[in-house]
N, C-alpha and C positions, 0 to 999 in steps of 0.2 A: 784307748782304754788303759788305765794305769792301776787296775785292781791288783791286790795281792792275795795270796792264798797259802794258808799253812798246810804243810804236807800231812798226810794221814794214810795209813794202810790198814786200819782196823776193820771191824766187821760192818760198821755203818757210820754215816756222818749226818749231821743236821745243821741248821742255822747257816752261818756264813760259809761253812765248809761244804755245804750242799750246792755244788757248782752248776750253774747254768741249766737248771731244769724248771725255770719259771713257767713255761708254757705247759709242760707235762703236769706240773703240780696244780696249776689252775684247773686243768681239765679233770684231773683225778679228784680234786676236792669238789668240783661241781657235780661230778657223778655221785659222790657220796651224799652230798646235800640233796640231790634229787632222789635218794633212796635206793640207789643201785647196789646189788651184790656184784662184786667184781672178781674176775679171774685175772690176776696180774701176770702178764706173760713177758718173759725176757730170759736170755741165757744167763748162766752163772756170772756173778760179779758185775753185772751191768749197773746195779744200784737199786734193786727192788726193796731190800730191807731199809735202805736209806730213804727211799720215797715214802715208805709207810711211816717211819719215825718222824720225818719232817712233816708229813700230813697230820700226824698225831699232835705235834707241837703247834701247828697252825689251828687245829680244831679244838684244842683242849678246853677252851672257855665255853664251847657250845655243845660238845659231845663228850661222852665217856669213851675213852679209847683203850681197848684191851689188846695186849700183845701176847700171842700164844705161839711159842716155838715148839714144833712137833718133831724136830729132828731126831730126838731120842725116843719118841713114843713108839710103842709096839702094838697098841691095840686101841679100840674105841674107849676102853676104860681109862687108859692113859690120857687120851684127848680130853675127856670130861674132867679129869683131875687137873690137867694143865689149864683148862679154861677156868676152873674154880680158883686156882692160884692166881690167875691174872686179875681177879677182882680185888686182890688184897690192897692195892693202893687207894681204893675207894671205900672208905670206912662203912658207909651205910649199906652199900651193896655187899661188901664182904661179911657184914654182920648177918645178913640174910642168907648168904651162901653157907656160912658156918652151920646154919640150922639144918642144912641137908645132911650134915655129918655129925650131928649132936651126940651120937652114941660113941664117937671116938675122939672128938675134939673137946678138950677142956679149955683152959686159958692158952691162947696161942701167941700172945704178944711177945713172949720171949723165945718162942720156938723158931729155930732156923728154917730157912727155905727148904732145904733138903729133907729135914725131919718132917716138916709139914706136908711135903709132897708124898712121902712114904705113908703118912697117916691117912691122907685122902685116898691114895691108891689102894690101901688095904681094905677100904670100905666099899670098893667098887668091884663088880664082877660081871660076867656075861649075862647074868639074870637081871641086874638092876641098873646098868649104866644108862640105858635109854630113858628110864623113868626119871633118874636123878638129873640126867642131861636136859630132859624136857622141863623139869622144874627149875633148873638153873636158867634156861632161856626165859621162862616166865618171870623170874626175879629180875633179869636184865631188862625185860620189856616194861617192867613197872618202875624203872629208875626215873629220876627227875629230869634226865636228859636223854636224848637218843644215844644209842650205843653203836660203836664201830668195833668189830672184832677182826683184828689183823692176824691171820693164821698163816704162819710161815712153815714151809716144808710139809705141806699137806700131801703132795705126791709121794714123798718117802714113806709116810705112815700108810697111805693107801696101798702102796706096793708091798709093804710088809704084811699087811692084813691079807692081801690077795695071793701072795706067793709063798709066804712062810720062809723058814730057814732053808728049805730045799729049792727055793726059787722056781716053784712049780704051781701053776694055777690049778686048783681042784674045785669041784662043784661046791663043796662046803665053804671054801675060802671065798669063792665068787659070791656066794650067798651072804657071807659076813660083810664083804665089801659093799655090796648092794645095800645092805641094812644100814651101814654107817653113812654112806653118801645120801641115801634116802632120808635119813634122820636130819642131816644138815639141810637138805632141800626142804623138808617139811617145816622146819623151824624158820627157815628164811622166808618162806611164803606166809606162814602164820603170823610172823612178827614184822612184816615188811615195812610198816610205818615206824617201827621203834628200833629195829636192829638191822645193821648192814654187815654183811660178811665180806671180807677180802681174803681170798686164798691165793697162795703162790708157792713157789718152790724152785729149786735149782734143776729139777727135771720137769718135763711137761705132764701136767695132770691129765690132759686129754689123751696123751699117748698111753699113759698107764691104764686108764679106764677103757680105752679102745681095745686093748689086748683081751679084756674079759667081756667085751660087748656091752659095756655099761656107760657109754657116752651120754645117754639120755639123762643120767642122774646129775649132770652138771649143766643142763640147759638153762637153768635160772641165773647163771653167772654171765655177766657182760664182760667180754674180753677187753682188756686194756693193755696195749703193747708198749713196753718201754724199750726204746731203741738205743743203740750205742751213740756216742757223741759223733758229730760231724768232725771232719779234719780241722775245720776252723775253730770249733769249740775246744777240741783237744789241744791245739797249738796255743790258744789263748790261755788255757789252764796251765800249760807248761811255762808260759811267760809269766803268769801271775805267781806261780810257785818260785820261779827264779828271782823275781823282784823281792819276794818276802825274805829270801836268804842271801840277797846281794850277789847273785850270780848273773852272768850275762851269756846269752846264747850267741855263738858266732853264726854267721850267715848260713842258713840251710840246716843248722843242727837240730832245732826243734822239729822241723819238717822231717828230718831223718828218723826221729823217734816214731812219728806217726807212720812213716813208710815201713819201718821194721815191724811194728806191731801189726799193721795191716787191718786192724779192726779195733776201734777205740772203746774198749771196755774200760770204764772209769777206773776200776781198781788196778788194771794193768798200766794205765797211764801214770797213776800215782806211784805204783811200785817201781816202774822204770825210772821215774824222777828220783825216788829215794835211793836207788842204786847209783845214779849219777851223782847225787849230792854226797853220798858217802865217798865216792871216788875223788871228788873235788876236795873234800876234807883231808883224805889221805895224802893227796898230792899237793895240798896247800895252794890251790889255784881257784880262780873265780870265773874263768872263761871256759865255756863248754864248746868243744869242737865236734864236728861230725865224726872225726876219727875216734874221739873218746866215746861218743854214743855207740859206734859200732863195736868197740872193744868191750864196753859194759854189757851190750846185748849178747855178744858171743860168750863172755866169761861168766856173767852173773845171771842173766835171764835164761840162758840156755845151758850153761856149763854145770859142772858137778857142784859148784857152790850156789847154784841157782835155787829159786824157791820151790816149794813142794805144791804150790797152788794148782799147777796144771795136772798133777797126778790125780787130782779129784775128778778131772774130766773122764779119765778111764774108770775110776772107781764108781762113778755115778751110773755107768752103763750096767754094772752088776745089779743095780737096784731095780731095773726095769726089764732086764732080759734074762731068759733062761740061759743055762750054761752053754748050750750049743749055739744059741743066737749071739751070746756075748763073744764067743770065739770068732764067729762070722763077722761081727761088727768090728772087732779089732783088726781082722784081716782086711776088711774094706777100707778102714781108715788108714791103715799102713800102706795099702795100695795107693790111696789118694795122696799120701805124704811123699812116697818114694817116686811114683810115676807122675806126680803133679796133677793127676786127675783120676776119677773113678768112672768107668764106663759100664754100660749094661752088660756088654760082653765080658768084661773083667769080672763083674759080680757073678756071672754064671760060672766062670772058671773057678773062682774062689769058693763058690757054693759047692761045687763038685768035690773039692778037697776038704770040706767041712762035713761033719755028721749032721745032716739036716733031714734025716729019715722021717721025722714026724711032720714035715711040711714040704711044699714044693718050692723050688728055687725062686719062682715068681712071687710067691707069698712072702718068703723070707726077704727078698729084695725090697718089696713094698714096705714091709714093717721096718726094716733097718733104715731105709731112706727117710721115712716119716720121722723117725726118732732123730736121725742125724740133722735133718733140716730144722725141726722144731726146737731142738735143744742147742743149736748154734755151733755144730761141728762143720757141716757142709752146706753149700748152696749150689743151685743149678747154674751152669754156664754152658750154653749151647746144648749139646747132646751128652754132656758129662757133668759130674759133680766135683767141686773143688773145695778146699778148706776155706772157711770164712776168715779165719785169723792166721796170718803169716807166723805169728809167734807160736800158736798151737801146732801148726803144720811142721815147723822145724823142730819143736820139742818132741812131737810124736815120731818124727823120722829118727831123731837121736835115740829115742826110747825103744822103738820097735823095729827100726829099719835095718839094723846090722844083720846081714845074711839073708834078708828077706828077698824072695823071688817074686817079681811082679807077675801078673797074669800072662803077659806076653812072653816072659821067659819060661813059664811053665808049659807052654804049648810048642815051644821051639824044639 
């Protein structure tokens, strides 16, 4: 195979840069054509957003494809505003959408995106968002083509509704979360022949909803799991990148990249190559050795000059966990990074040192492990849990491991 591939480390890719996902793409599109509402499951940076954009590109002649990013949304009102904005590229649909906000929208052709967003948001409140949202779904259902709504970072929005700024679930917040998820479910079922919903995010929606006992509100979504690249696919990607930029891998060097990563997240493979490419340019060489790969890994991927991407893995935990559970989760992950495994006994010892007065150690352990497994931090190996990604394990050890006492050391 002599394919070439241009490097990219942006938010998403499509077309020729969407590498070796033909099987997954065919299955994904088949599900949408069959009318399924989809819960797209994958750890951060696997390529969920790229899959949605590539699917949109492939379907654009037969479907209206709307992309709704809810990462900054704080409320159901924000979600309705973002969905309304997503119709703007489709003139006929947007003309009808504007009718929902006729009291505040005049001519919008020259209005910037941010200003238009503020105008729409100002007309939405806790008393009218569902009504306007229902009417918006009716407009979409009447379009001349079936509609796919790609909704990114839904779990972040749901977590904000459910926990608020205090990161605490209350009966009122649980009720609001149930209301929002039931609204999505109701419209999915009502318009199942006309509209498909695809929801995803960098944290697990099932995990977030389970905390509040609301798992049933998502039972209309069909799970679709996007897995990491195999070693073979990752290595061929690295070879295609090298061919594009006239670089050569010495024997075993590309395999060294895969070994050091330990888990072939597409973005991390691309990012590692970008660091290697930059080093080749600085040294004015075209041959990549295993020694260079190791040096770039230690210096750029893990060192002080490394990227901030992995810090998001810790930050995401704050979105789904209370403060006491967040502390416990960090302790558990640091144990796994420093001791190279996390056992049930170790978790009991760590729980003893954390303030878990509102729950039992067993409950805390089950909740933390569910999140760690679902969101791509840890996996089961025998009677213990270990990091999925060698890159994340070593980064986590560098970040939190200095001075950390393992569970075994605490009982000596």
